Structures are given as structure tokens and as C-alpha cells.
PDB file with SEQRES, HELIX, SHEET and CRYST1 records, atoms N, CA, C and O in Angstrom:
SEQRES   1 A   76  MET LEU THR PHE LEU ARG GLY ALA VAL GLN PRO VAL THR          
SEQRES   2 A   76  VAL SER ARG ALA ARG ASP ILE VAL GLN LYS ARG ASN SER          
SEQRES   3 A   76  SER ILE TYR SER LYS PRO PRO LYS SER LYS ILE GLY PRO          
SEQRES   4 A   76  GLY GLN SER PHE PHE ILE MET SER VAL PHE ALA VAL ALA          
SEQRES   5 A   76  LEU LEU ALA PRO ALA GLY TRP ILE LEU HIS HIS ILE PRO          
SEQRES   6 A   76  GLU TYR ARG GLN LYS ALA LYS PRO PRO PRO SER                  
HELIX    1 AA1 LEU A    2  SER A   26  1                                  25    
HELIX    2 AA2 PRO A   39  HIS A   62  1                                  24    
HELIX    3 AA3 ILE A   64  GLN A   69  1                                   6    
CRYST1    1.000    1.000    1.000  90.00  90.00  90.00 P 1           1          
ATOM      1  N   MET A   1     224.478  65.941  96.225  1.00  0.00           N  
ATOM      2  CA  MET A   1     224.563  66.094  97.631  1.00  0.00           C  
ATOM      3  C   MET A   1     223.664  67.416  97.889  1.00  0.00           C  
ATOM      4  O   MET A   1     222.844  67.425  98.806  1.00  0.00           O  
ATOM      5  N   LEU A   2     223.838  68.438  97.114  1.00  0.00           N  
ATOM      6  CA  LEU A   2     223.104  69.697  97.340  1.00  0.00           C  
ATOM      7  C   LEU A   2     221.564  69.475  97.195  1.00  0.00           C  
ATOM      8  O   LEU A   2     220.771  70.159  97.842  1.00  0.00           O  
ATOM      9  N   THR A   3     221.168  68.515  96.343  1.00  0.00           N  
ATOM     10  CA  THR A   3     219.766  68.262  96.264  1.00  0.00           C  
ATOM     11  C   THR A   3     219.244  67.632  97.516  1.00  0.00           C  
ATOM     12  O   THR A   3     218.141  67.947  97.965  1.00  0.00           O  
ATOM     13  N   PHE A   4     220.022  66.743  98.088  1.00  0.00           N  
ATOM     14  CA  PHE A   4     219.669  66.153  99.468  1.00  0.00           C  
ATOM     15  C   PHE A   4     219.548  67.242 100.480  1.00  0.00           C  
ATOM     16  O   PHE A   4     218.552  67.210 101.203  1.00  0.00           O  
ATOM     17  N   LEU A   5     220.467  68.259 100.646  1.00  0.00           N  
ATOM     18  CA  LEU A   5     220.375  69.239 101.551  1.00  0.00           C  
ATOM     19  C   LEU A   5     219.246  70.175 101.345  1.00  0.00           C  
ATOM     20  O   LEU A   5     218.636  70.640 102.307  1.00  0.00           O  
ATOM     21  N   ARG A   6     218.939  70.477 100.069  1.00  0.00           N  
ATOM     22  CA  ARG A   6     217.834  71.300  99.770  1.00  0.00           C  
ATOM     23  C   ARG A   6     216.497  70.644 100.181  1.00  0.00           C  
ATOM     24  O   ARG A   6     215.605  71.301 100.716  1.00  0.00           O  
ATOM     25  N   GLY A   7     216.392  69.357  99.921  1.00  0.00           N  
ATOM     26  CA  GLY A   7     215.161  68.628 100.247  1.00  0.00           C  
ATOM     27  C   GLY A   7     214.990  68.545 101.749  1.00  0.00           C  
ATOM     28  O   GLY A   7     213.843  68.518 102.196  1.00  0.00           O  
ATOM     29  N   ALA A   8     216.023  68.502 102.562  1.00  0.00           N  
ATOM     30  CA  ALA A   8     215.997  68.384 103.909  1.00  0.00           C  
ATOM     31  C   ALA A   8     215.642  69.730 104.637  1.00  0.00           C  
ATOM     32  O   ALA A   8     215.041  69.783 105.710  1.00  0.00           O  
ATOM     33  N   VAL A   9     216.058  70.736 103.968  1.00  0.00           N  
ATOM     34  CA  VAL A   9     215.890  72.128 104.613  1.00  0.00           C  
ATOM     35  C   VAL A   9     214.506  72.774 104.240  1.00  0.00           C  
ATOM     36  O   VAL A   9     213.916  73.552 104.991  1.00  0.00           O  
ATOM     37  N   GLN A  10     214.069  72.398 103.077  1.00  0.00           N  
ATOM     38  CA  GLN A  10     212.825  73.086 102.496  1.00  0.00           C  
ATOM     39  C   GLN A  10     211.611  72.914 103.426  1.00  0.00           C  
ATOM     40  O   GLN A  10     210.984  73.920 103.757  1.00  0.00           O  
ATOM     41  N   PRO A  11     211.251  71.727 103.857  1.00  0.00           N  
ATOM     42  CA  PRO A  11     210.037  71.640 104.632  1.00  0.00           C  
ATOM     43  C   PRO A  11     210.012  72.477 105.877  1.00  0.00           C  
ATOM     44  O   PRO A  11     208.984  73.025 106.274  1.00  0.00           O  
ATOM     45  N   VAL A  12     211.247  72.564 106.521  1.00  0.00           N  
ATOM     46  CA  VAL A  12     211.347  73.357 107.725  1.00  0.00           C  
ATOM     47  C   VAL A  12     211.079  74.851 107.385  1.00  0.00           C  
ATOM     48  O   VAL A  12     210.255  75.480 108.049  1.00  0.00           O  
ATOM     49  N   THR A  13     211.744  75.416 106.385  1.00  0.00           N  
ATOM     50  CA  THR A  13     211.604  76.819 105.953  1.00  0.00           C  
ATOM     51  C   THR A  13     210.207  77.145 105.511  1.00  0.00           C  
ATOM     52  O   THR A  13     209.735  78.251 105.774  1.00  0.00           O  
ATOM     53  N   VAL A  14     209.492  76.202 104.823  1.00  0.00           N  
ATOM     54  CA  VAL A  14     208.163  76.417 104.302  1.00  0.00           C  
ATOM     55  C   VAL A  14     207.206  76.462 105.561  1.00  0.00           C  
ATOM     56  O   VAL A  14     206.319  77.314 105.613  1.00  0.00           O  
ATOM     57  N   SER A  15     207.374  75.612 106.495  1.00  0.00           N  
ATOM     58  CA  SER A  15     206.444  75.610 107.601  1.00  0.00           C  
ATOM     59  C   SER A  15     206.710  76.869 108.421  1.00  0.00           C  
ATOM     60  O   SER A  15     205.764  77.463 108.939  1.00  0.00           O  
ATOM     61  N   ARG A  16     207.948  77.288 108.552  1.00  0.00           N  
ATOM     62  CA  ARG A  16     208.331  78.460 109.294  1.00  0.00           C  
ATOM     63  C   ARG A  16     207.647  79.760 108.600  1.00  0.00           C  
ATOM     64  O   ARG A  16     207.081  80.650 109.234  1.00  0.00           O  
ATOM     65  N   ALA A  17     207.780  79.721 107.338  1.00  0.00           N  
ATOM     66  CA  ALA A  17     207.211  80.872 106.540  1.00  0.00           C  
ATOM     67  C   ALA A  17     205.655  80.913 106.767  1.00  0.00           C  
ATOM     68  O   ALA A  17     205.074  81.979 106.970  1.00  0.00           O  
ATOM     69  N   ARG A  18     205.045  79.768 106.727  1.00  0.00           N  
ATOM     70  CA  ARG A  18     203.548  79.677 106.866  1.00  0.00           C  
ATOM     71  C   ARG A  18     203.229  80.252 108.270  1.00  0.00           C  
ATOM     72  O   ARG A  18     202.275  81.020 108.394  1.00  0.00           O  
ATOM     73  N   ASP A  19     203.981  79.912 109.310  1.00  0.00           N  
ATOM     74  CA  ASP A  19     203.773  80.395 110.719  1.00  0.00           C  
ATOM     75  C   ASP A  19     203.853  81.895 110.743  1.00  0.00           C  
ATOM     76  O   ASP A  19     203.004  82.539 111.359  1.00  0.00           O  
ATOM     77  N   ILE A  20     204.838  82.477 110.098  1.00  0.00           N  
ATOM     78  CA  ILE A  20     205.050  83.914 110.077  1.00  0.00           C  
ATOM     79  C   ILE A  20     203.902  84.580 109.377  1.00  0.00           C  
ATOM     80  O   ILE A  20     203.378  85.561 109.903  1.00  0.00           O  
ATOM     81  N   VAL A  21     203.485  84.127 108.256  1.00  0.00           N  
ATOM     82  CA  VAL A  21     202.370  84.674 107.546  1.00  0.00           C  
ATOM     83  C   VAL A  21     201.135  84.638 108.335  1.00  0.00           C  
ATOM     84  O   VAL A  21     200.398  85.624 108.330  1.00  0.00           O  
ATOM     85  N   GLN A  22     200.827  83.534 109.050  1.00  0.00           N  
ATOM     86  CA  GLN A  22     199.679  83.315 109.837  1.00  0.00           C  
ATOM     87  C   GLN A  22     199.670  84.344 110.951  1.00  0.00           C  
ATOM     88  O   GLN A  22     198.635  84.954 111.220  1.00  0.00           O  
ATOM     89  N   LYS A  23     200.825  84.550 111.613  1.00  0.00           N  
ATOM     90  CA  LYS A  23     200.926  85.470 112.797  1.00  0.00           C  
ATOM     91  C   LYS A  23     200.715  86.894 112.277  1.00  0.00           C  
ATOM     92  O   LYS A  23     200.036  87.681 112.936  1.00  0.00           O  
ATOM     93  N   ARG A  24     201.288  87.256 111.092  1.00  0.00           N  
ATOM     94  CA  ARG A  24     201.134  88.542 110.531  1.00  0.00           C  
ATOM     95  C   ARG A  24     199.678  88.857 110.204  1.00  0.00           C  
ATOM     96  O   ARG A  24     199.211  89.972 110.438  1.00  0.00           O  
ATOM     97  N   ASN A  25     198.940  87.839 109.645  1.00  0.00           N  
ATOM     98  CA  ASN A  25     197.573  88.006 109.132  1.00  0.00           C  
ATOM     99  C   ASN A  25     196.700  88.178 110.457  1.00  0.00           C  
ATOM    100  O   ASN A  25     195.744  88.954 110.474  1.00  0.00           O  
ATOM    101  N   SER A  26     197.043  87.479 111.479  1.00  0.00           N  
ATOM    102  CA  SER A  26     196.168  87.599 112.588  1.00  0.00           C  
ATOM    103  C   SER A  26     196.219  89.037 113.284  1.00  0.00           C  
ATOM    104  O   SER A  26     195.331  89.391 114.059  1.00  0.00           O  
ATOM    105  N   SER A  27     197.205  89.766 112.994  1.00  0.00           N  
ATOM    106  CA  SER A  27     197.328  91.118 113.569  1.00  0.00           C  
ATOM    107  C   SER A  27     196.744  92.237 112.624  1.00  0.00           C  
ATOM    108  O   SER A  27     196.785  93.419 112.962  1.00  0.00           O  
ATOM    109  N   ILE A  28     196.206  91.829 111.443  1.00  0.00           N  
ATOM    110  CA  ILE A  28     195.640  92.709 110.558  1.00  0.00           C  
ATOM    111  C   ILE A  28     194.177  92.744 110.704  1.00  0.00           C  
ATOM    112  O   ILE A  28     193.553  91.700 110.515  1.00  0.00           O  
ATOM    113  N   TYR A  29     193.527  93.885 111.037  1.00  0.00           N  
ATOM    114  CA  TYR A  29     192.162  94.011 111.148  1.00  0.00           C  
ATOM    115  C   TYR A  29     191.511  94.805 109.989  1.00  0.00           C  
ATOM    116  O   TYR A  29     192.083  95.795 109.534  1.00  0.00           O  
ATOM    117  N   SER A  30     190.391  94.406 109.537  1.00  0.00           N  
ATOM    118  CA  SER A  30     189.706  95.121 108.415  1.00  0.00           C  
ATOM    119  C   SER A  30     188.562  95.984 108.925  1.00  0.00           C  
ATOM    120  O   SER A  30     187.798  96.529 108.128  1.00  0.00           O  
ATOM    121  N   LYS A  31     188.436  96.115 110.212  1.00  0.00           N  
ATOM    122  CA  LYS A  31     187.289  96.800 110.683  1.00  0.00           C  
ATOM    123  C   LYS A  31     187.695  98.338 110.825  1.00  0.00           C  
ATOM    124  O   LYS A  31     188.886  98.646 110.882  1.00  0.00           O  
ATOM    125  N   PRO A  32     186.724  99.257 110.878  1.00  0.00           N  
ATOM    126  CA  PRO A  32     187.149 100.667 111.085  1.00  0.00           C  
ATOM    127  C   PRO A  32     187.593 100.832 112.475  1.00  0.00           C  
ATOM    128  O   PRO A  32     187.227 100.017 113.322  1.00  0.00           O  
ATOM    129  N   PRO A  33     188.384 101.865 112.792  1.00  0.00           N  
ATOM    130  CA  PRO A  33     188.899 102.081 114.154  1.00  0.00           C  
ATOM    131  C   PRO A  33     187.821 102.442 115.138  1.00  0.00           C  
ATOM    132  O   PRO A  33     186.847 103.123 114.818  1.00  0.00           O  
ATOM    133  N   LYS A  34     188.036 101.940 116.408  1.00  0.00           N  
ATOM    134  CA  LYS A  34     187.023 102.217 117.412  1.00  0.00           C  
ATOM    135  C   LYS A  34     186.927 103.634 117.825  1.00  0.00           C  
ATOM    136  O   LYS A  34     185.826 104.126 118.073  1.00  0.00           O  
ATOM    137  N   SER A  35     188.012 104.309 117.910  1.00  0.00           N  
ATOM    138  CA  SER A  35     188.042 105.784 118.189  1.00  0.00           C  
ATOM    139  C   SER A  35     188.720 106.548 117.134  1.00  0.00           C  
ATOM    140  O   SER A  35     189.818 106.156 116.738  1.00  0.00           O  
ATOM    141  N   LYS A  36     188.196 107.564 116.656  1.00  0.00           N  
ATOM    142  CA  LYS A  36     188.750 108.440 115.635  1.00  0.00           C  
ATOM    143  C   LYS A  36     189.793 109.378 116.107  1.00  0.00           C  
ATOM    144  O   LYS A  36     189.678 109.909 117.212  1.00  0.00           O  
ATOM    145  N   ILE A  37     190.867 109.628 115.287  1.00  0.00           N  
ATOM    146  CA  ILE A  37     191.809 110.616 115.727  1.00  0.00           C  
ATOM    147  C   ILE A  37     191.469 112.001 115.187  1.00  0.00           C  
ATOM    148  O   ILE A  37     191.294 112.151 113.977  1.00  0.00           O  
ATOM    149  N   GLY A  38     191.372 112.989 116.018  1.00  0.00           N  
ATOM    150  CA  GLY A  38     190.978 114.305 115.635  1.00  0.00           C  
ATOM    151  C   GLY A  38     192.029 115.022 114.723  1.00  0.00           C  
ATOM    152  O   GLY A  38     193.124 114.512 114.488  1.00  0.00           O  
ATOM    153  N   PRO A  39     191.640 116.226 114.227  1.00  0.00           N  
ATOM    154  CA  PRO A  39     192.660 116.951 113.477  1.00  0.00           C  
ATOM    155  C   PRO A  39     193.758 117.482 114.314  1.00  0.00           C  
ATOM    156  O   PRO A  39     194.894 117.554 113.845  1.00  0.00           O  
ATOM    157  N   GLY A  40     193.487 117.869 115.558  1.00  0.00           N  
ATOM    158  CA  GLY A  40     194.612 118.319 116.412  1.00  0.00           C  
ATOM    159  C   GLY A  40     195.690 117.321 116.647  1.00  0.00           C  
ATOM    160  O   GLY A  40     196.888 117.599 116.590  1.00  0.00           O  
ATOM    161  N   GLN A  41     195.177 116.081 116.929  1.00  0.00           N  
ATOM    162  CA  GLN A  41     196.125 115.068 117.168  1.00  0.00           C  
ATOM    163  C   GLN A  41     196.905 114.616 115.902  1.00  0.00           C  
ATOM    164  O   GLN A  41     198.069 114.222 115.972  1.00  0.00           O  
ATOM    165  N   SER A  42     196.217 114.692 114.764  1.00  0.00           N  
ATOM    166  CA  SER A  42     196.909 114.404 113.539  1.00  0.00           C  
ATOM    167  C   SER A  42     198.000 115.473 113.221  1.00  0.00           C  
ATOM    168  O   SER A  42     199.125 115.147 112.843  1.00  0.00           O  
ATOM    169  N   PHE A  43     197.634 116.674 113.383  1.00  0.00           N  
ATOM    170  CA  PHE A  43     198.599 117.785 113.176  1.00  0.00           C  
ATOM    171  C   PHE A  43     199.851 117.649 114.080  1.00  0.00           C  
ATOM    172  O   PHE A  43     200.996 117.789 113.649  1.00  0.00           O  
ATOM    173  N   PHE A  44     199.538 117.360 115.387  1.00  0.00           N  
ATOM    174  CA  PHE A  44     200.646 117.203 116.320  1.00  0.00           C  
ATOM    175  C   PHE A  44     201.583 116.036 115.967  1.00  0.00           C  
ATOM    176  O   PHE A  44     202.807 116.111 116.081  1.00  0.00           O  
ATOM    177  N   ILE A  45     200.930 114.971 115.538  1.00  0.00           N  
ATOM    178  CA  ILE A  45     201.808 113.751 115.180  1.00  0.00           C  
ATOM    179  C   ILE A  45     202.599 114.097 113.980  1.00  0.00           C  
ATOM    180  O   ILE A  45     203.811 113.881 113.964  1.00  0.00           O  
ATOM    181  N   MET A  46     201.970 114.631 112.961  1.00  0.00           N  
ATOM    182  CA  MET A  46     202.721 114.961 111.736  1.00  0.00           C  
ATOM    183  C   MET A  46     203.736 115.961 111.955  1.00  0.00           C  
ATOM    184  O   MET A  46     204.782 115.897 111.309  1.00  0.00           O  
ATOM    185  N   SER A  47     203.523 116.961 112.872  1.00  0.00           N  
ATOM    186  CA  SER A  47     204.634 117.877 113.200  1.00  0.00           C  
ATOM    187  C   SER A  47     205.835 117.312 113.883  1.00  0.00           C  
ATOM    188  O   SER A  47     206.978 117.651 113.575  1.00  0.00           O  
ATOM    189  N   VAL A  48     205.552 116.437 114.825  1.00  0.00           N  
ATOM    190  CA  VAL A  48     206.697 115.711 115.537  1.00  0.00           C  
ATOM    191  C   VAL A  48     207.446 114.898 114.501  1.00  0.00           C  
ATOM    192  O   VAL A  48     208.677 114.884 114.497  1.00  0.00           O  
ATOM    193  N   PHE A  49     206.726 114.222 113.626  1.00  0.00           N  
ATOM    194  CA  PHE A  49     207.416 113.424 112.653  1.00  0.00           C  
ATOM    195  C   PHE A  49     208.259 114.283 111.674  1.00  0.00           C  
ATOM    196  O   PHE A  49     209.384 113.916 111.332  1.00  0.00           O  
ATOM    197  N   ALA A  50     207.725 115.375 111.251  1.00  0.00           N  
ATOM    198  CA  ALA A  50     208.512 116.269 110.368  1.00  0.00           C  
ATOM    199  C   ALA A  50     209.671 116.835 111.132  1.00  0.00           C  
ATOM    200  O   ALA A  50     210.756 116.867 110.552  1.00  0.00           O  
ATOM    201  N   VAL A  51     209.581 117.289 112.367  1.00  0.00           N  
ATOM    202  CA  VAL A  51     210.703 117.763 113.106  1.00  0.00           C  
ATOM    203  C   VAL A  51     211.765 116.665 113.281  1.00  0.00           C  
ATOM    204  O   VAL A  51     212.965 116.904 113.154  1.00  0.00           O  
ATOM    205  N   ALA A  52     211.284 115.482 113.571  1.00  0.00           N  
ATOM    206  CA  ALA A  52     212.317 114.387 113.776  1.00  0.00           C  
ATOM    207  C   ALA A  52     213.112 114.069 112.522  1.00  0.00           C  
ATOM    208  O   ALA A  52     214.269 113.655 112.589  1.00  0.00           O  
ATOM    209  N   LEU A  53     212.452 114.276 111.343  1.00  0.00           N  
ATOM    210  CA  LEU A  53     213.174 114.059 110.098  1.00  0.00           C  
ATOM    211  C   LEU A  53     214.023 115.232 109.623  1.00  0.00           C  
ATOM    212  O   LEU A  53     215.100 115.042 109.057  1.00  0.00           O  
ATOM    213  N   LEU A  54     213.534 116.430 109.856  1.00  0.00           N  
ATOM    214  CA  LEU A  54     214.163 117.601 109.264  1.00  0.00           C  
ATOM    215  C   LEU A  54     215.234 118.215 110.222  1.00  0.00           C  
ATOM    216  O   LEU A  54     216.169 118.839 109.721  1.00  0.00           O  
ATOM    217  N   ALA A  55     215.144 118.072 111.522  1.00  0.00           N  
ATOM    218  CA  ALA A  55     216.020 118.758 112.452  1.00  0.00           C  
ATOM    219  C   ALA A  55     217.393 118.256 112.224  1.00  0.00           C  
ATOM    220  O   ALA A  55     218.259 119.121 112.094  1.00  0.00           O  
ATOM    221  N   PRO A  56     217.751 117.007 112.151  1.00  0.00           N  
ATOM    222  CA  PRO A  56     219.152 116.646 111.898  1.00  0.00           C  
ATOM    223  C   PRO A  56     219.799 117.251 110.562  1.00  0.00           C  
ATOM    224  O   PRO A  56     220.947 117.692 110.516  1.00  0.00           O  
ATOM    225  N   ALA A  57     218.974 117.216 109.563  1.00  0.00           N  
ATOM    226  CA  ALA A  57     219.346 117.781 108.269  1.00  0.00           C  
ATOM    227  C   ALA A  57     219.610 119.255 108.392  1.00  0.00           C  
ATOM    228  O   ALA A  57     220.610 119.776 107.897  1.00  0.00           O  
ATOM    229  N   GLY A  58     218.673 119.935 109.079  1.00  0.00           N  
ATOM    230  CA  GLY A  58     218.860 121.409 109.261  1.00  0.00           C  
ATOM    231  C   GLY A  58     220.098 121.709 110.144  1.00  0.00           C  
ATOM    232  O   GLY A  58     220.790 122.693 109.883  1.00  0.00           O  
ATOM    233  N   TRP A  59     220.387 120.918 111.146  1.00  0.00           N  
ATOM    234  CA  TRP A  59     221.536 121.144 111.906  1.00  0.00           C  
ATOM    235  C   TRP A  59     222.873 121.059 111.081  1.00  0.00           C  
ATOM    236  O   TRP A  59     223.768 121.896 111.200  1.00  0.00           O  
ATOM    237  N   ILE A  60     222.934 119.983 110.239  1.00  0.00           N  
ATOM    238  CA  ILE A  60     224.099 119.788 109.386  1.00  0.00           C  
ATOM    239  C   ILE A  60     224.224 120.915 108.391  1.00  0.00           C  
ATOM    240  O   ILE A  60     225.320 121.446 108.213  1.00  0.00           O  
ATOM    241  N   LEU A  61     223.138 121.307 107.732  1.00  0.00           N  
ATOM    242  CA  LEU A  61     223.170 122.416 106.726  1.00  0.00           C  
ATOM    243  C   LEU A  61     223.531 123.743 107.423  1.00  0.00           C  
ATOM    244  O   LEU A  61     224.236 124.548 106.815  1.00  0.00           O  
ATOM    245  N   HIS A  62     223.106 124.002 108.610  1.00  0.00           N  
ATOM    246  CA  HIS A  62     223.434 125.239 109.285  1.00  0.00           C  
ATOM    247  C   HIS A  62     224.905 125.300 109.736  1.00  0.00           C  
ATOM    248  O   HIS A  62     225.471 126.384 109.883  1.00  0.00           O  
ATOM    249  N   HIS A  63     225.500 124.150 109.947  1.00  0.00           N  
ATOM    250  CA  HIS A  63     226.870 124.206 110.414  1.00  0.00           C  
ATOM    251  C   HIS A  63     227.957 123.789 109.334  1.00  0.00           C  
ATOM    252  O   HIS A  63     229.102 123.492 109.673  1.00  0.00           O  
ATOM    253  N   ILE A  64     227.544 123.786 108.058  1.00  0.00           N  
ATOM    254  CA  ILE A  64     228.448 123.495 106.963  1.00  0.00           C  
ATOM    255  C   ILE A  64     229.585 124.431 107.006  1.00  0.00           C  
ATOM    256  O   ILE A  64     230.725 123.969 106.952  1.00  0.00           O  
ATOM    257  N   PRO A  65     229.376 125.791 107.103  1.00  0.00           N  
ATOM    258  CA  PRO A  65     230.533 126.644 107.071  1.00  0.00           C  
ATOM    259  C   PRO A  65     231.595 126.361 108.212  1.00  0.00           C  
ATOM    260  O   PRO A  65     232.792 126.541 107.988  1.00  0.00           O  
ATOM    261  N   GLU A  66     231.174 125.951 109.340  1.00  0.00           N  
ATOM    262  CA  GLU A  66     232.050 125.620 110.463  1.00  0.00           C  
ATOM    263  C   GLU A  66     232.863 124.332 110.089  1.00  0.00           C  
ATOM    264  O   GLU A  66     234.049 124.200 110.390  1.00  0.00           O  
ATOM    265  N   TYR A  67     232.118 123.376 109.398  1.00  0.00           N  
ATOM    266  CA  TYR A  67     232.805 122.179 109.070  1.00  0.00           C  
ATOM    267  C   TYR A  67     233.876 122.437 107.998  1.00  0.00           C  
ATOM    268  O   TYR A  67     234.879 121.724 107.964  1.00  0.00           O  
ATOM    269  N   ARG A  68     233.697 123.397 107.159  1.00  0.00           N  
ATOM    270  CA  ARG A  68     234.703 123.697 106.005  1.00  0.00           C  
ATOM    271  C   ARG A  68     235.876 124.445 106.606  1.00  0.00           C  
ATOM    272  O   ARG A  68     236.989 124.305 106.099  1.00  0.00           O  
ATOM    273  N   GLN A  69     235.686 125.270 107.708  1.00  0.00           N  
ATOM    274  CA  GLN A  69     236.728 126.043 108.262  1.00  0.00           C  
ATOM    275  C   GLN A  69     237.712 125.234 109.149  1.00  0.00           C  
ATOM    276  O   GLN A  69     238.812 125.713 109.424  1.00  0.00           O  
ATOM    277  N   LYS A  70     237.332 124.023 109.595  1.00  0.00           N  
ATOM    278  CA  LYS A  70     238.222 123.260 110.468  1.00  0.00           C  
ATOM    279  C   LYS A  70     239.591 122.968 109.755  1.00  0.00           C  
ATOM    280  O   LYS A  70     239.682 122.793 108.540  1.00  0.00           O  
ATOM    281  N   ALA A  71     240.589 122.935 110.584  1.00  0.00           N  
ATOM    282  CA  ALA A  71     242.018 122.795 110.041  1.00  0.00           C  
ATOM    283  C   ALA A  71     242.035 121.291 109.539  1.00  0.00           C  
ATOM    284  O   ALA A  71     241.584 120.324 110.152  1.00  0.00           O  
ATOM    285  N   LYS A  72     242.630 121.294 108.337  1.00  0.00           N  
ATOM    286  CA  LYS A  72     242.890 120.009 107.834  1.00  0.00           C  
ATOM    287  C   LYS A  72     244.186 119.371 108.381  1.00  0.00           C  
ATOM    288  O   LYS A  72     245.137 120.098 108.666  1.00  0.00           O  
ATOM    289  N   PRO A  73     244.251 118.028 108.537  1.00  0.00           N  
ATOM    290  CA  PRO A  73     245.496 117.482 109.115  1.00  0.00           C  
ATOM    291  C   PRO A  73     246.685 117.754 108.130  1.00  0.00           C  
ATOM    292  O   PRO A  73     246.496 117.824 106.915  1.00  0.00           O  
ATOM    293  N   PRO A  74     247.874 117.901 108.686  1.00  0.00           N  
ATOM    294  CA  PRO A  74     249.043 118.123 107.840  1.00  0.00           C  
ATOM    295  C   PRO A  74     249.353 116.898 107.107  1.00  0.00           C  
ATOM    296  O   PRO A  74     249.167 115.794 107.619  1.00  0.00           O  
ATOM    297  N   PRO A  75     249.846 117.060 105.857  1.00  0.00           N  
ATOM    298  CA  PRO A  75     250.253 115.885 104.991  1.00  0.00           C  
ATOM    299  C   PRO A  75     251.410 115.148 105.657  1.00  0.00           C  
ATOM    300  O   PRO A  75     252.253 115.787 106.286  1.00  0.00           O  
ATOM    301  N   SER A  76     251.470 113.898 105.545  1.00  0.00           N  
ATOM    302  CA  SER A  76     252.522 113.062 106.158  1.00  0.00           C  
ATOM    303  C   SER A  76     253.754 113.037 105.346  1.00  0.00           C  
ATOM    304  O   SER A  76     254.728 112.383 105.721  1.00  0.00           O  
TER     305      SER A  76                                                      
END                                                                             
């Protein structure tokens, strides 16, 4: 019974996988970019990315002493 179900499902999944691969390949270009990004734009983008990653971690590390001093709930 499982072989019957596997045979019935496989052609659908294979054709769907081919469609996905074709759509993905159609969005990939091998040509160089039409407009170049300057060093100022690159620096700005990398700075925003670094702040977005490091700011939450910095906030947590800065407030660790406050988290440790919070009152613990009384034992039941």
C-alpha cells in the first residue's frame, strides 16, 4: 500500500520541485551590476547591519546587573 501511495505522490512533487528550481534560476543573473555601489553606501549599509545585530546583545549585557537584582518569587 505504501508503494502505491509513494508512486502516486512522487510525480506531483517532482514536477513541483522542477517548477521551483526553474523560478529560482530565472531570478539569478550572471551579468555585472548596472550601477556600482560606492564605498559610502557600503559603509552605511554595513553599519546599519552591525547595529541591528549588536544593539540587542549590548542592551542585554548592559542590563545583566539589573536582571540579577530582581526579587525572586517566594518558594511555595
